[in-house]
N, C-alpha and C positions, 0 to 999 in steps of 0.2 A: 504494499499499499503506499502510495506517496504521502509524504507527510507536509503539513503546512506549518509555516512559522507563526506560531502564536505570541500575542502581545499581552503583557499585563494590562488589566483594566483599572485605571485610575478611579478613586472614588467619584472625583468631580465629572469624569465622562460617563461613568456608569449613572449617576443622579441624572445627567443630561438624558441619556438613552431611557432611563426610567421614566422620566416625566414626559417624554415623547410617547412612550408606549401608553401610558396613563391617559394622555390627552388624545391619542390617535393622530399625532402630527407625524407627517413623513420626513424624518430627519434620522439619519444615521451616519455616523462620521467614521466609519470602520470599512470602507470600501463597499458599500451597499450589502447585498446577500452572499458576496464572496466570503469564503471561509479563510483565505490566506492572511487576513490581517485580523482575525477575531482574537480576543484576548484569551489567555489560557484558563481553562475551566477551573473554577474552585473545587477542591477536594476536602473530604473529611475522613478521618479514620472510621473504618467500617466495623464497628463493634469490636470483638477480640480478634478479627480477622487480620492478617498481615497484607492488608490492602488500603489503599486510599482510593475511595469511590468519588466519582464527579457528583456534585449536588443535583444535577439534572440527569436523569436515566430515561432510556427510551421504553416507553410502554408497549406491550404487544397487541394492543386492541387498536380502536379507531380505524384509520384506513389499512392498517396491516391486517386486520381481521375483516372488517365490513367495508370492503374497497369499493369506493365509486367508481363508475365507468370511466372517468376521466382522470383517474389518479393511478399512477404506477407505483406501488408502495416501496419497491427497491431503492429508488433514489433517496427516500426518506431515511432508510437504514444507512445508505452510504454517506449521507449528508452528517448523520449523527456521528459516524467514526470520524468523518473530516473534522468535526468540531471538537473532537478529544473526549467525548462522551464515552464512558468506560463500563456502563452497567446496562445491560439488554434483558428484557424480560418478554417471555412468550408462554404459551400454555397448550396443553392438548385439548382445551376447550375453545381455542382462538381459530376455527376454521383453519384458513390458509396461512395463518400467521407464521409457523414454523417453516413452511415451504418458502414463503417470502425471505426470510432470514437465509435459507439455503442458497437461494440465487444471489444474494448480496455476498455470501460467504465465499462463493466461487469466484466472484470478481475480486475479493480482498484477498484470495490465496489462503482461506481459513479451513479447507478440507485437508484433514491429516491423511498423508500417504501420497498426495498429489505433487506433481513436480511444482516448486516454488512455495511449498507449503511454508507459511510464515508463522513459525512456533512461537517468536517473541511477540507478535501481535496477539496471537491467541492468549498467551499468557498475561497479556497487559489488559485484558477485558474481563468482565464478569458476567457470565451467560446463565441466566436462570429459566427453568420451565417449572411446570406445575402438574399434579396429577389430582383428580377429584375421585379416585379410586381409593377407598378406605381399606380394602382387603389386600394382603400382600400375595396371595395365591388363588387361581382359579376355583370354581366349585364352592364359593362361600354362601352361607345361609342368608336369606334375607331378613333384615332386622328392622324394626320400626324406627322410623325418623333417621335412618342412615341412608345417605346418598351415595351412589356410585355412578358418575357419569364420565364419558370420554366420547370424543368426536370420533375415536377409532373403534368404536363398538360397531358390530359384534366381536371383532377380532381381538380387540382389548378386553380382557377379562379379570385384571389386577393391576396393581400399581406397578408392578415390574414390567408388565407389557406396555404401560404408559411411558415408562422410562426410555425403554428402547424404541417405541414410536418416536419420542422426541429426537433421539440420536438418529434414526434412519430419515427422519424428515429434515433435520437441521444439517446433517453432514452426509447422508447417505443417498440411497436410491428411492426413497418413500415406499419400498417394497419389503422392508424388513432387515436389509443389509446396512451396516454402518462401517465405517473403516476403522481399523485398529488405531488407537490413540484418540478417538472422539470420547469426550466427556462433557458433562454439564458442572459448572462451578456449584451449583445449587440446585436441588429440586425441591418445591414446595408442595406440602399437603393443601390443596386448593380449597378456599372458601369454607372454612370450617363453620359449622352451624351450632353444634349442641354437644352435650356431653354423651349422648349416645353414640355420636361418631367417634368421641375421644375413647369410649370404652373399647370400640373395635380397633381404633389405631394402636393402642396399648396391649393388645391380646398378642401373647408370646413374649411380652416383656414383664408385665404385672401378673401374667399367668404362666405356668409352664410352657415352655416351646415345644410342640409336638410336630416335626416336619411332615409326619403323616396325616397331620390334621390341618386345620387352618389357623391363620393368625394375621395380625394387623399389618398395614403397609410399613411401619416404622422398623420392625425387626426385619423385615424383607429387605427394605432399601439400605439398612445399615450393612447388611452384606455386600452390597455393591459400592459402598462407600470404602468399606474396609478390606474388600478383597476376600472375604470369607464366605463359607457355604454352611453356616448354621442351620438355615432354614430349608437347605435342598435346592433352593431357587437360583443358585449361582455356582453351577458345576464347573464352570471354567476360571472361577475365582477372579472375575473381572472388576476392576475398579473403573466405575462408569460415571461416578459422581464424587464431587469432593466435599459437599455439605448438604444438610438436610434442614428444612425449616417448615414453616406453613403460613397461610395467608388467612385474613379474616376480615369481613366487612360488617358483620352484624352483631355479635354477642360479646362483649368485653368479659363477662364472667366465664363462660366457656372457654375463651382464648387464654384467660389466666389459669384455669384449670388444666388446659393443654401443656402449659409451661410448668405449673407447679408439679405436675406428675412425672416430669423428665427427670428421674433419677439416674438416669443411664448416659447423660452426656451426649444425647442425640440432636436436640433441636439447637440451632445455631444462627437461624435468620428468621425474621418476621417481616410479612407484607401486610400493611393495616391500613385501612380507610381513615384518612384524617383530612379535614378541611374546615373552612370557618364555620359551617353549620354543625359542627361536631357535638356541641352541648344542646342542640335542640333534640337530641336523642340520647341514649345511654351512652356516655361519652367514652372515647378511647384514650384521650390525652391525660386523664387523671386515673386512669385505671390500668388497662393491660400495657400501655407504652412504658410507663415507669417500670413495672415488673420485668419486661423484656430488656430494658436497659440495664436494670441491676444484674441481670443474668449475663450481660455481656453480649446480646445478640446483636447481629447486624439489623438494622431497622429501616425498611423502606416504605415510605409513604405512598398512598395511591388515592384515587378518586378526589383530586384537587378540586375538579369541577364537577363532582357528583356524577359521572359518567355523561356528562352534557346537561344534567337535569337542572344544573343550576343556571343554564342559559336557555337553549331553545327547546328542549325535550321534555316531555311529560316525565314524572318521576316512575321510572320503571327501567328494566334492563334494556340495553340497546339490542336491536334484533335485525337490522337492515342497514344498507348504506346511508338512507336518508337521515338516520339517527346521528351520523358523525358530524360533530361541530367543526366548521372549517374557517371560523373567523378568529380574531385575535381578542377575545373578551368582547365586552360591550361598554357603550357609554355609561350605562347604569351601573356596570359591575366590571372593571378592568380586570384583566388576567393577572396582572403583575402582582398586587397585593395579596390575592388568593395563594399564589405560588409562595410568596414570601411568608404567609401565615404558616402553612404546612411545614416550611423548611426552618421555621424557628421555635416550632413545637419541640420543647425539651425531649431529647432521645432520638430525634429522626436524623438519619445520615443522608439520605438521598430520596429523590421523589421521582417515581415513574409517571410520565404523562404521555398517553396516546396523541399521535399526531394525525389531523385530518388532512393537511396539505402544507407544502413547502412552496415558496413563491420568490420570484426574483424581486420583488418588492419587499425590502425588509420588514416593513411595517405590517405587511400581510402574512409574513412568513411564521408561522406558528413555532417552529424549530428554533428559529433566531430569537424571537422575542422571548419564548420559554428560557431559552439558554441565559439571556442577559437577566432575567428575572431571578433565575436560580443562584446568581453570584451574590450570595448573602451569608454572614457568619451565623452560627447557631443561636447567638444572643443579639443579631442584628435588628431586632423589632422591639420596642419597649411594650410593655403590657397595656398601656392605654391605646396604642395603636392597634393591638390585636383585638381589643375591645371595640374599637370602632370599625374595624373590618367585619367582625362578628355581627354589629348591628347593620352594616350595610347589606351583607349577605342574606341576613334574616328578613331585612325589608325587601329585597328583589325576589328572593325565592325561599320561603320559610320551609317548605316541604321538600326540598332537594334531596334530602338523605333517606331516601326509600329504603335502602339496603341495611339500615341500622335498627336495632329493636328500640322500643319506646323508652324514654328515660324514666327513672322511679325515684331519683334523688338520693340522698345519703343513706345507705342501709346499715343495718346494726352488724356488729361482729358476728361470726359464723362459728358454730359448733363448740361452744363454751363447754369446759370440762374442768375437773379438778383430780390433780394427782398429788396425793400427800398435801403438802402446803402450797403447791402450785396451781394456779388458776391459769388455764391455757385456752387460746381462741384462736380462730382464723382471721383473716383479714376482712374488714369492711369493704364496701364499695362506694366509690365517690359519686356525688352530685356535680353540681357545676363548679365546685371548688374541691381542691385536694384534701384528703384526710389529713388531719393534724396529730392526733393523739388519741390514746384510749383512756378513759377513768375507769379505774376499779373500784366498785362500791361494794361495802360489806354492811348489811343491815341500813343501808340507804346513806351510809357516810362514806366519804371518799377516803379509800385507804392508800391510794397511790396512783400513779399516772407512767403510762408507757408511750414513748414517741412512736409515731407511725413510720414504718419504712416499708418498701416492697416486699412482700413476702413472696420469695422465689420458688421455694418448695414446700409440699405439704408437710415433709417431715421436720420443717423448721417453723413452726407456730410462734405466736407471741406468748408470752408468759409473765406472770408476776407472782412472787413469793409473798404470801400473807398469813398471818396467824388467824385461822378460822375455826369455829367450834362446830360440832354437829348441829344441824339446825339453823345455822346462820345463813342468812339470805345474801346470795352473791350475784352481782351483775357487772356487766362491762359495757361502757358507753363510748361509741365512736363520735368523736368530735371533729368537725372540719375546720378550715380556716376562717370560716366566717361565724363559727361558734354554733352552728346547727348541731343536733345532737341525735343519734339513734341507739337504743338501749336493748341489750339482750340479757336475760336473766338466766343463771343456771338452773336447769329443770330439777 
């Protein structure tokens, strides 16, 4: 791949570009839509990984999935590479998205085993795909509320099949073959919904592993990460993935449960919906994101524009090319502050955005404008500005986040129990503001207080030592940063 010379972007010039983007003024002082004079992309440490990820990542949906007749998705991918973007997203649920990457990868010499294979370029990027198959082996039983989906059905019968489908579509012949040396940097368990799915995913880890029976996707995918064959699904001892994670749009408590049950060192990445309307629903920013950050996971933001529902589309999943948004924001709600909001949410490392179209006019080029908007430090937006953007998004499209469950406000601590002189409980869930502390009450009197922190594992609950007698009434009260309280009593 030919490389372009990138130029650092001064804060003064960035403010000029940002102001132009917000106002819709056609001005750009970096050579139009050409990429040879673009500023170097800002990067962040990607969780515990030895990788610096660009703040803007290329999403695998929009025109890469729902391709309009007048759009060629391959130049979008090539332009992202040219800009220096180094995180690329796709899925086995995204129609031809993986095949579009294949076309781009052939142009970029990213097919292992072929002449001029650019191994250094491959090592410089992070490629993630996803599977919505919860089981690790074919022949699984149907379970209520457990979703198993793939665009590769009926040939795809489990998560391992989806993994190999990704590799044959991204690097191979789309007929099952993939070249030696092909791999994913990460595979995500796609769109986690509920604890019933989590129960399946952890079968063979929380329960005895029986290679002759069935088991969840996690233990099977671990074999393809480690090059082992504990499940019998990897007889060639292939190493086809580097890391495993999950994605979630809907249910913060379930996503926290997914993380807290990982006593096995499997989950390393999380893709999470986070935008300016997050607090209109059961929010991610004060619940699952801090837990993932405390675990050291690489955290990728998504749904910055609510799958275009914050703009032109009714609040539902996209299902056709007409749903793809092809403008750069609107006068009522510019795209730049929405991007900045997601990227200044504590814990976020990068943000995937699907691209509807690129354009020679830089002010109409979604990729260029998103690129500039993403050049922001993690603490680059003060709290009052975040509040202003929330109010603006709420005013324009209050019901955009159709994919999140309804908000319930601050919840009481969970699973209170007593072991000798220790009072033990599990995390409360936050409402509009973060949980601050827990007050321990004995017979209605405050016996002590414990500061809240993200509970990373079920096996590491909160605890407080107190002298209590038989018959004493014990309660624990969650208190948030605005003083709201939610109490749970020991039964």
